[in-house]
N, C-alpha and C positions, 0 to 999 in steps of 0.2 A: 478258562481257556484250555483247550485240549493240548496234549503233548504234540500231536501232529501239526497243529496250527502254530504253536510256539516254536517248534523246530523249524518250520518253514520260514517264519518271520525272522528268527535269529540268523538263519542261513542267508536270507536276502540282505539282512542288515550287515553281515560280514562282507558280503559281496559289494554292497553299496559303499561301505567304508573303503574297501580296497580300490574300487573304481574311482572314487573321489581322490584318493591318494595318488593314483596313477595319472589321473587327468591333471592334477596339480603339478606333477613332476614330469609330464610328458614333453617330449621334444616338439617344438613348435613348427619345425620344418623337416626337411630330409636329413637322415642320419648317414653314418658310414656304412661300408660293406654293401650287402645286397639290398638295402632298403630303397635306394634310389631306383634300382631296376624294378623292384616289386611295385613301387608306387606308380612308376611310368606305365608298366604293363597292366596294372589293375585299372588305371584311369582310362586307358584306351583298349582294354582287353586284348593285349598283345601277348606274345609267347615268350615267357621267361626262360631262364637257363634250365637245363636238364636236372632232374626229371620232371620239372614243372610243378606248379601248385595251382591248378585251375580253379578249384573251389575257393581257395584263399583269395585269388584275384577277383572272383565274382562277388564275394562278400565285401571285400574292400572297395570294390566299385560302388556298392550301395552307399558306403560311408562317404565316398567322395562327393556324392550328391548333396550332402549336408553342408558343403562349402557354398552352396547357392550361387555357383558361377564364379566365385572368387578363386582364381587359379592359385594364388598365394596361400590359400587356406586348405587346399586339397590334401597336402601331406599331413597337416595337423589333424584333419578329421580321420585320415587313415590311421594315424598313430592313436587317435581316440578309439578306433575300432579294436586295436590290440589291447588297449586299456580295458575296454568293456569285456572282451573275451577273457582277459586275466581276472577281472572281478568275478565273472561267472565261474571261473575255475575255482576261486576261493569259496564261492557258495557251494559248489558240488563237493569240495573237499570237506567243508563243515558237515554236510549231510552224510558223507561217507564215514567220518569219524564218529558221529553220533549214532549211526546205524550199528557200527561195530561195538561201541561202548554199551549201547542199549541191549544188544543181543547177549552180551556177557553178563552185565550187572543184573538184568531182570531175570535171567535164567538161573543165576546163582542163589538168589535170595528173594525174600518178599519185597515187592516194589515199595520204595520209600521216597519221600520228598528229597532226601539227601542224594539219592541216586540220580535224580533228574538234574540237580545242581552239578553233580560230577559229570554227567553226560554232556550237558551244554557247555560246561567249562572246558571239557576235553575238545569239543568241536571248536570253541572260540580260540583256545590256545594253539591248537595245531593249524587251523586255517589261517589265523593271523600271523603265526610264525612263518608260514610259507609265503604269505602275502608280502612280508618285509624281508624275505631272504634275498641274498645278493644276486644270484643268477636269475631267479624268476623275475625280480623287479626290473633287472636290466632289459629283459625281452618284453616286458609289459608296456614299455613306453616308446616303442618304435614299431614301424610297420614291417615286421618280420613274421615268418610262419610259426615260430616257436610258441608264441602266446596262444594261437588258435589250436596248435597241436596239443598243448597241455590241456586245453579245454576238452578236446576229444577224449584224451586219456581219462580226465576226471569224470566225464559223462559215462563212459563205458564201465568204469569201475563202480561208480554209484549205481548204475543200472543193474549190474550183476548182483549187487546186494539187495536191490528191490526185488529181483527175480527170486533170490533165495528165500525171502520172507514169504513170497506167494507161490512157491514152487508146487505146493500141493493143491492149489486152486486151479479150476478149469481155465484154460487160456493163458496160463502164466508164462508159457514159453514164447508168448509174443514179445516178452522182454528180451529173449535171446535174439529174436528177429530184429528187434530195435537195435541191439548191440551190433549185429551184423551190418545193419544199414549205416550206423555211425562210423563203423570201421571202414566200410566202403567209401563213405564221404571223406574220411580222414586221409585216404590215399591221395586225394586231391589237395591235401594240405601238407602233410609230411608223413613219412612211414614210421616215425617213432611210436605212434599210438598202437601199431600192430604188436609191439613187444609185450603188451598186456595180455595177449591171448593165452600163454601158458598159465598165468595166474587165474584167469577166468575159467579155464578148463578145470583147475583144481577146485574152485568153488562149486562148479557143477558136480564134480565127482563126490565131494564131501557131502553135498546136499542130497544127491540121488542114490548114493551107495547104501545098500542095506547094512553092510558091515565094512568099515574102513580097514584096509590091510596095507602092509608095506608093498606087496605085489600090485595091488590095485592102484595105490598112490603113484608108483613108478609108471604103471601103464597109462594112467590119466595124464601124467606129466609128458610122456612121450607122445601121446595123442595131441596134446596142446602144442608141442613143438612141431609135430607133423602138420597141424593145421596152419601154424605160423608160416612154415615153409611153403605150404600149398598156396597161401595167399600171396606171399612175397614173390615167389617165382612162378607158381602155376597160374594164378589169375592175372597178376600184373604183367608178366612177360610171356610165359609160354602160351597163354590163350591168344594173345596178340600175334605171337610167332606162328601159331597154327593157322590163324586167319590169313597171315601173310603167305603161307605156303599154299593155301587154297586159292588165294587171289593170283598167285604166280601160275598155278595150273590153269585157271580160267583165262588169264590174259595171254600167257605165252603159248600154251598148248591148244586152247580152244578158240583163241582169237577174239575173245570177248572184250568188253570195255574195262578200263581200270575201275576197280571197286566192285565189279560184278561178283567176284569170288567172296568178297567180304559180305556183300548183301546175302549171298547164298549161305555163307557160314552163319551169319546172325539169324537167318530164317531157320536154318537147321537147328541151331542151339536153342532158339526160342521154342521151336516145335518140340524138341526133346524135353525141355523144362516144363512146358505146358502139359505134355502127355505124362511126364513123371509125376507132376502134382495131381493130375486127374487120377492116374493109376493108384498112387499112394493113398489118396483120399477114399477112393472106392474100395480098396483092399484093406483100409484101416491100418496102413503101414505108417504109424505115427512118427517114428524116428526118421524114416526116409522122407516123409512129407516135411517135417521140420527142417531137416538138412537141406532139402531142395529150396525151401523158402529162405533159409539163411544164405545159400548160394545166390539166389535171385537178388536178395536185397544188398548183398555185397556188390553185385554187378550194377544195381541201380545207383548205389553211391559212387561207384567207380566211373559211372557214365559222365561225371563232370569232365572227364578227359576228352569228351567230344568237342569241348571248346577249343582244345589244342589243335585238333584236326581241322575244325572249321576255320579258325583264325589263321592257322598255318597255310591253308589253301588261299585265304584272302591276301596273304603276303603283306602284313603290316610292316611299318618301318622297323620295329623290333620283332624279329621272327627267328628266334634261336633254333638252329638245326633245321629250319624250314620243314617241319613235319607235315608235308602236304600229301604224303602217300603212306601206305602201311609199312613199308620198309624203313623209311626215314622216321616214322613214328615209333617203330620198334627200337631203332637206334637211340631215339630221344628218351624213351623209357629206361633203356638199359645203360644210359650214361656212357655211350661208347667212346665219347671224346676224352673221357677222363681215364687216368691210369688206374689199372686194377691192382690193388694190393694183394699179395699172396696171403692165403689164410692158413692152410694146413701143410702145404709143401711149397718150397721155393728156395731161392738162393740166399747165401750170406752176402754181405756187402763186397767181399773180395772175390766172389765168383765171376767167372768170365763167360761171356755169351759165346756159345758154340754153334748155335743154329736158330732157325726161325720156324715156327709152326704157323701155317697159313690156313685160312678158311675162305669159303666162297661167300661173298656178299652180293647184294643186288641193288641197283639204282634204277630209277625210273627214267626211261627215255620216251621219245614220242611214240615209238612202235611197241614198246613192251618193257619188261624188266630185264636189264642187261646184267649178266653175271660178271663179277670181277674178283680177283684174288686180293685179299688184304691180310695184313699181319694179325694173327690171333694172339700169340705170345712168343716170348723168347725162351730158348732152352739154354741151360747153363752147365758148365763142367762139374759143378758141385751144388747139390741141393740138400736141404735138411728138412726135418719135420718141425712144424711150428716156427716158421721163419719170422723173426722180429727185427733183425738187423740186416735188412735186405736191400736198402736203397743203394743205387749205384752213383748217386749224386756225390760229388767231391766234398762238399760242405758237410753232408750227412755222414760220410765215411770218417771224416776227421772227428766229428762229434762222437760217433760210436767208439772210436779208439780212445778218445779222452775219457768218455764216460765209463768205459770198461777197463781202463788202464792197460790198453794194448799198445805195444810199441809199433812203429812203422814197419810193415812187412810181417808182423806176427799174425798168424792165422787165428781167427776166432774159433772157439770151441762150441759144441752143441749146447753146453750149459750157458754160454753167453747170451743166447737168445732168451732163455728164461730169466737170467739176471736183468736183462734190459726190459723184459716184460714186467716183472714184478717191481723193479726199482723206478723205471721211467714211465712206461705206459700205464701201469696200474697205480704207481706212486705219484709221479708228477702230474700225469694227465688224467687222473681220476681222484685219488685220495686227497691230493692237494686241493682240488676244486670242492670236494665234499666238505673238507675242513674249513675252507673259506666261508661256507654257508652256515656252519654250525659251531665253529670255534673262533674264527677271526681271520683277518687278512692284513698282511704287512703293508701292501700298497697295490695300486692297480697297474703298475708297470709290468710288462710281460716278463715272465721268469724263464730263464734258460739254464736253471740249475745253480744260480748264484745265491749267495747268502743275503743279498741286499734288495732283491727284486722279486715280487710276485709270490712270496711264500705264505703259508698259513701262519697265523700268529694268535696267541691266546690272550695276551695282556698280563700273564703271570710272568714277571720279569726273570726269576731264576730259571724257569723252564725255557723261556724264549732265548735266554742268553746261552743256555746249554746247547740248544739246537742251532741257533743262528749266529751267536757271538755278537759282540759289539753293542749290546743293549744298554750298557752303562754309559755309553758315549753317543747315543743317538742325537742327531741334530734337531734344532727347533723345526726345521722344514719337514723332517720325518715325523716328529711327534705331533705336529699340527696338520699333517697331510689329511685332507678329507677322506681319502680312500684307505686310511689306516683305521681298521675297525676291529675292536677287541670285544669278545663275548665271554671270555673267561671259562670256556667249555660249557656254559650253562645250557644252551640249546642241545648240545650233544649229549650231556648227561641226562637231560630230560627225555630225549629220544631213546637212550639206552634203557632208562628206567621203564619207559612205556613198552619197549620190546620185551624186557624181562617179565613184566606184569602180564603181557599178552601171552607169552609162552607158558606161564604158570596156569593161566586160566583158559586158554583155548589154543591148543597146539595146531589144529588145522588152519586157523586164521594166521597163525605165525608163519606157517609154510607158504600160505598164499601171499602174504605181504613180502616175505623174503624173496619169493620168485619175482614179484613185481619189482622189488628193489634191485635184484641181481640182473634181470633181463633188461631193465632200462638204465643200467649202470655198467656193471662189469662186462656183461655180454657185448655191449657196444664197444668197449675197449678192445675186446678180442677181435671183433669183426672189423673195426676201422683200421687196426694195425698201424697206428700213426707213426710217421717219421718224426725225428726231432726238428727243432727250429721251425715250428709251425708259424704261419704269418700272423696268427692271432691266437688268443686263448680260446679253448674249445669247451668251456664249462656249460654253455647253453645246450649242448647235446645230451647232457646227463640230468636235465631238470626232472625227468620222470622219476629217477631214483630219489631225488631230493623230495619229490612229492610223496613217495612212499615213506620216507623217513619222517616227514611232517605228520603223518598219521601216528607214528610212534611217539612223536613229541606231544601230540594231543593226548594220547593214552597215558603219557607220563604224568600229566596232571592228576589223573585218577590214581596212579601208582603212588604219588607223593601224598595225596590225601589219605589213602589207605594206610600208608606207613605211619603217618602222624596219628591216625585214629587209634593206633595201638597204645599211645601214650597220653592223649588228651581226648576230651569229649568231641563228639562229631562236629558240633558247630565251630569249635576252634580249629579242628583239623581242616574243615572245609575252608574257613577264612584264610588260614595260614597257607595251606597247600595250594589253593587256587591263586592266591596273591603271589606266591613264589613262582608258580608256573607261568603266570602272566609276565612277571618281571624277568624271569630267565628265558622266556620265549619271545613273544612279540614285542614287548616293551624295549628290551635291550637291543633287539634287532632294528626296530624303527629308529631308536635314538642314535645308534651308530651308523646306520646306512642312509639316513635321509640326505645328508649333505652331499654325498658322492653319487646319489642316484637321482638327484634333482637336475634334470636336463632341460629345464624350461628356459634357460638363458642362452642355450647354444644355437648357433646358426653358421658355424664354420664350414660344414660340408657344403651347404648351399652357396655360401659366398666364395669358397674356393672354386667350385664348379663355374660360377659366374666369371671369376677371374680368368679361368682357362678360355672361356668363350670370348670374353671381351679383349683378350690378348690378340685375337685374330683379326686380320683385315677382312673387309667384306668378301663374301664368296670363297672363303678359305677352305682348305682341307686340313683337318686336325687329326693327327694320328695319336691315339692313346694306347694304354697297355693293360692296366689292371683295374681292380675294383674302385679304388679311391679317385682315380682320374677319369673314370668312365661312367659309373653308375649315377653319381650326382649330376654329371653333365647330361646324361640321358634324361634324368628327371627334369632338369631345367628346360631342355628343348621340348620334351613331349608334354609336360604338364603346364609349365609357366610360359612356354613359347618364347624363351630367350634365344636370340640369335639363331633363328631357323635357317639362315643362309649358310651356316658353317656345316660342312659335311664331316661328321665325326666318324672315324674309322678305327676299330680296335685291332691293332696289329696282331695280337695274340690269337684273335679269332680268324684271321685271314688264312690260317693254315687249313681251314675247312672249305671244301668246294662250295658249300651252300652260301657261306658268307662272302666269298670272293665274287659270286654272281650278284648277291644283294648289294655289294658295295658299288656295283656299276649302275645301280638304279638311283634315280633322284629321290630325295625326301624333302617334303615341304618346299622351301625356297632354294634348296641346295641341289645342284646337279650331281649326278653320279660320278664316280671316278673315271678318268679318261683311260680306260684299260681296253686294249684292242685284241687281247689274246682270246681266241674263240673258246666258248664254253666247253666244247667237246675235248679240248686239249688239256683241261684241268679238272675234268670230272672225277668223281670219287673213284679211286683205284688207278687213275692216270696221273702220272707225275706227282705222286704223293711225296716223293723224296728224290731229289736230283743230286747225286754225289759229285764231288770234285775229283777230277783226274788230271793231274798236272801234265800238260803237254809242253812245258818249258817254252812258252811264248815270251818273246822279248818285250813286246809292246802291250800296253793296255788294250783291252778289247772294247770296241764301241758297244754301247747298250743295245742298239738295234741289231747288230750282228749277233750279240750274245743271246738275245731273245729268239732270234730266228734259229739259232743253233739248238737251244735247249727245248724249243717247241716243235722242232722238225720231227716228222715221222720217218724220215729217211734212215734206214739201218746203218748207213755209214756214220751217222751222227750219234750212234748209241754204243754202249759198252756192255759187255756181259758181266753180270754181278755173280757173287758166290753162289747165289741160288740158281744160276743158270739163265735167269731172265735177262732180256736185252732192255736196257733203260737208257734214257738220256743222261748226259753228264755235262758239266761245264769245265772247260779246259784251262781257265785262268781265273785267278782271284782278282787280278788287276782290271779295273773297269774304268771307262771314261764316257763322259757326256759332253759333246761339243756345244759351245755356248756362242750365241750371236749377241755381241755386246750391244749393238744398236737396238735389237729387239728387247733386251733386258732393260735398257734405259727407257725406251719408249713405253714399256708396260709398267714402269715404276716398281720393278721387282726388287730393287735395292735402294736404300736412302742415298741422298746426294753425296754425303761424305764417304760412302763406301764405293762409289762408282769407279774411282781410280784403281781399286783392287779387284775389279772384275777380271776373271780369268778367261782365256780363250777355250779352255776345256777343263771340266771338273774330272779329276782323277782320284780314285780311292781304291782301297783293297777290301774285298769281302772277308769278314773275319772268320766265318764258319766253313766247315768242310762239306757243307751241303746247302742246297737251296730248297726253300719251301714255297708253297703257294703265296705266302705273305711276301716273300722276297720277289717272286715273279710279278706280283701285283705292284709292288713298289717300283720295280724296274720299268714296268710298263707305264706307270704314272709319270715317271721321270722322262721317258721317251716321248710321250704324247702331250704333256701339259704345255710345253713351250712357254712357260712362265705366265700363262694366262691366269692361273689361280694361285694365290699364295699357299704354300705348303708349310704346315707347322707340326712340330713334334712335342708332345708333352715332356717336360723336363723330368718326369718320373720314369721315363723309358730306360731300361737297361741298355748299355752300349751294344751288346751282342745282337740286339734285335733291330738296330737301326742301319744294318747293311754296310756299316763302315763309313757312313756319311757324316760322322761327328764333326770333322774339320770344316764342313760347310754349313753348320748349324749356328745361327746367330741368336744368342740369348736375348730375349726381350722380357724376361720375368718368369712367368709360369710356363711359358712355352719358348721354343726356339724355332726360328724361321729359316727355312732352307734358302740359301742365297749362293749364287755362283761367284763367290769372292774368296780370296786367300786371306788368312789371318793377317792383320796389320796392326802396327802401333798407331792407335787412333789419334795421338797427339801429333804425329808426323805424317801419317798416311802411308808410310813405307811398309812393304810386305814383310811379314814375320811369320814363318810357318809354325812357330811354337806358341805364339800368343793365342789366347782364347778370343772368340768373336762375341762381342756384346754390342747391341744397338743401344747406346746410352740414351739417345733421345727418346726412343720408345720406352725403355725401361724407366727412365725418370718420370715420363708422363703417366705411365701405368701406375707407378707407386703413388704419385702425388694426386692424381685426378681420377683414375679408373678403378683401381682395386678396392675391394671391401675386405674387412678383416674379421668378420664373424663374432663380434662382441667379445673377443678373447680378453680384452683389457678389463672389462667390468664383470665378467662371469665369475661367480664364486667358486665354481669347480670346472675344470677341464679334464675330460677323459684322456686316456693314454694316447689315442690317435690324434686328438686335437693338440695337446701340448708338444707332441713330436713334430707336428707341422709348424707350430709357432717357432720352435727352435730352428727348423729349416728356413723359415722366412727370415729370421734374424741373420743367418749365415749367408744364404744363397740369393736373397732378394735385397733386403735393406743393406746388409753388410757389404755385399759385392758392389752394389750401386754406389754406396758412399765411398768405398775404397777406390773405385775407378774414377769417380768424380774428383776425388782429391788428387789422384795421379795425373789427371788432365788439367789440374789447376782450378777446377770449378769448386772452390771452397764453399761458397754460399749455397750452391745446390746440394753439396754433400751434407752441409749442416741441416738443410731442409729435410732431406731424406732421413737423417739421423733423428731429427725432432719428430718426424712422422712415426718412426719406429718407437720412440719413447711414448708417444701418445696412443699408439694402437696396440702394442704388444703387452703381455701381462707384466704386472709389477712383481710377480712372484717368480723365483727360479725353480724349475721343475726337475732338472737333471744336471749332472756335472758338465755335460756337453754344452749346456746353455752358457756356462761361464766363458768359454772360449768362443762360442758362436756369436756372442754379443760384443766381442772385442773391437771389431771394425766400427760398430756403431758408437761405442764409447770413445774411440780414438777420433772419430769424426766430430763428435760433440765438443771435445776439447779443442780440436784444431779450428772449428768454426766459431769459437768464442761462446760456447754454452757450458761453462765449467760446472755450474750448479746441477744441471741435468746429468752431466757426465759423472759427477761425484756421487750422486744418488745411485746411479746404476752401478758404478764401480763398488761402492760400499756394500750394496745389496749382494752383488756377486761375490765379493771377497768374504763376506760373512758366510755365505753358503759354502764356499770352497773351504774356509777354515774349519767350520763345524763338521762338514762331511769328510774332510781329510782326517780329522781327528777320529771320527767314527771308523773310517777305513783302516786307519793305523791300529785301532783297537781290534778290528776284525782280523788283521794280519797276525796280531798277537794271539787271538783266541783260536783262530782256525788256520791250519797250515796248508790246506789244499785249495787255495783260491784259484779261480780261472779268469772269467770275464771281469771280475772285480778289479784286476790289474789295469783294465782299460780305463776305468774311472780314475784310478790313481795316476796313471800317465796323463790323462786329460787334465786333472788338477794341477800337476806339475807344469804342463804346457801353458795352462791359463795363467799361472803365476808369472812365468817367464814372459808371456805376451804382455801382461799388465805392467811388468817392470819396464819394458821398452816404451809403452804408452806413457807412463808416468814420468819417465826420464825426459821425454819430449815435451810433456806438459809442465815440467818443473814443479810438480806437486811433491814437495819433500816429505810432508807428513804421511801421505799414503804410500809413497815410495819406501819409506822406512818400514812401514807395516809389511809391505810385500817382501822386502828383503829379509825381515825376521821370519816370515812364513817360509821363504825359500831356504833359509838356513836350517829351519826346523825340519823340513822335508828332506834336506840333504843328510841330516843326522839320522833320520828315520830309515831312509832307503839307500843311503850311500851313493846318491847320484851327484854328478858334477854340474 
């Protein structure tokens, strides 16, 4: 068998093994974060969030057909699509490693059989190590763009090595054209693949340069960076921006139809390219000809974005940013709705806004493109070079001060930006992730700089104890946590050995790989300029650099064999070196990572979304807010067709004019929102921001009058802003909505036992100092709905986005229903303004008969998002229901709810917060005559508290600068106090004695009373 055939077969074998592993561990349904949106948009070819991923959606749509019409299997098959892409990535990585190894070994010495053993061993070790690495495996088993993006990176880097081997052959540059085409295609997946361009430029230079020099190397690098910038901004945005300007000229100045300028621009660009290709071919301008071909094929790949324009024009139910014309499409590509992080110049966190820089934007109207002034950026009194501590958010400011040891009011220095960059952004937000993959991981709880969550961990106790403290007292729950993975530095050392061996044997390739590693890792850190307290860990963004390091891991197998060959015969060196490399790379990674990457038992995201929808009465309006309470819900409605009568509206999206208009439109069986504000009064650039100006009004303003006031074009209803512009304002934060009690009762808008608490007018106070389109929409819905349709709010909504309506929201489980009632003591029916509103009948029925719980009881592993929600269920759903049923004297029902919690929630305790969140359930079990179940749950929780408090005490001893760890300590103390009260009531003297001993011990440790 020839080398080429064997190399191909082994590469496919690695990819097949990887694919089988991923299929075995793939999530069977929708997952968290963006997956629900991507699956829904791929299934019906809808428009996903900016800047879109049209090629990804088109390919995933193909996989959806493998479900053969079974809507419940569509998410599974799209997840399989990611698994296959990831398996192919492993295949191309194998071929990349063997190509590099073969080039070096066969050039250095006479070809020997042992060389081929080393080459294939390198490919196997590196490819399979990457296959089982933490971050790559995570993305491989869900329908996200990162698996397909990694495949694009793997293909282009493999292709440049294929070109290098054939560079002297006629027609070899077709490989460069192929690379350009794949990169154009990758724009329709994710932009991360483009970061390989500088490394590819270096390969071309080293292969084509007659003599390599430092000056030539720097020049080639700068050319690569220039090409990267030209694609990122020139082709992706400026080309579309130029087309927009041409269309503006044709429509507004020449009076032609919309799109006529784009057609002319495309015709002109196409003619230029065709002539350029003809001219360069006739004149034998080879470089120009190749360059034009490369440009053409990037455009061919980029043309997948025509799907966004076509589907945006069709206005499907999910149509983010409504890109139905060239200007909205340009805004879609440039992610204009997202905040832009400063890169080279910007404020410190204590800088004050002193001005606003505006720019002219355009929106499409019936007659043409209408200009409007929009905020471009703010100017500050103090700006600095390389701003890293720039966020004006209060929580971020507190974190900056804590992280940099700055006192309140102390001004940050220029050097503090670099401290934060190196220690947090480069340290916590990259190096920590890198070491997760190649050294080990403490657990999968999100880290915020504490010693007990989310750190890298080696498994070498003295070292880990020196860094993190408390390792001599780790609890059983920590030691047996599936997400605690220890590799003892072996993959890292293997990669370092491979990097050193490559440097000694081929310095140009060392530079190429280093550039790939840096641009797909550290360069992203610089560009993203991330703020602290991110909503999730961001390791998935840096997988490209882990891919580059996996090449070094593969070459490390050769380095180890070569090292051993100095002391023993070749056959022993081969056997020992390859065995060690396999053990220290893929084997230890697979062994440690399998249990916490097996997501085949998970279904919580789907079931939670179903719970949101099933909480709603027929024809309801459901307001949601973020990823977890929106994207899985979209998936269920769009793909599985669950509750199409519920109109889901994302409050955070309603600030956009496009979404406000979409919300008025019906979807499936759900009518649009009853909003009567004319579209021209809330178009882009009109009433983007309505400030509060206190006019000292004594009485609450009626909603109808308020809406008429803030939407009036009468200059008397406007105020002059600092910018000099006249804008609408609202004169009072106190608002009221008059209520017709007979109408409310007739339409069953409140349950019978709440009807005595119906108010004649709902009065509340707007919490913010401005109104947005979302607020206007909500006010208009309240004005026009007349209780015809039930209105629900997700219980994940933050208070400041609910317009101050909290006291009229009645909790029914996963959602709260808007009712015109005052809070009341449900046992007496008397009004009580301080009591919370809970519909106990609906809550009890939902828990016992409606809700599903995502197999969290039986799943061997729950990821951090899932166990965070199970803890919330224990406190806010089961616990609250049981507590209130007991308060109402419904002991039997409280016991049923507590028993349901026992049967459905995990047996394992995941965090210290669980201990106190389960307290009401335990109390209800005792009070309802189920002491055996209560004792089991109590003992389990007390064991967890005792072990982890001992660990935390050791942590206090080892480390003096604790921060968030004190929250866990306080939670442990609170849970012991709560359990003491429960056990006193239950008269369990044995467990009460244990709790009192623990309390006394903690009092001695921390001096608390």
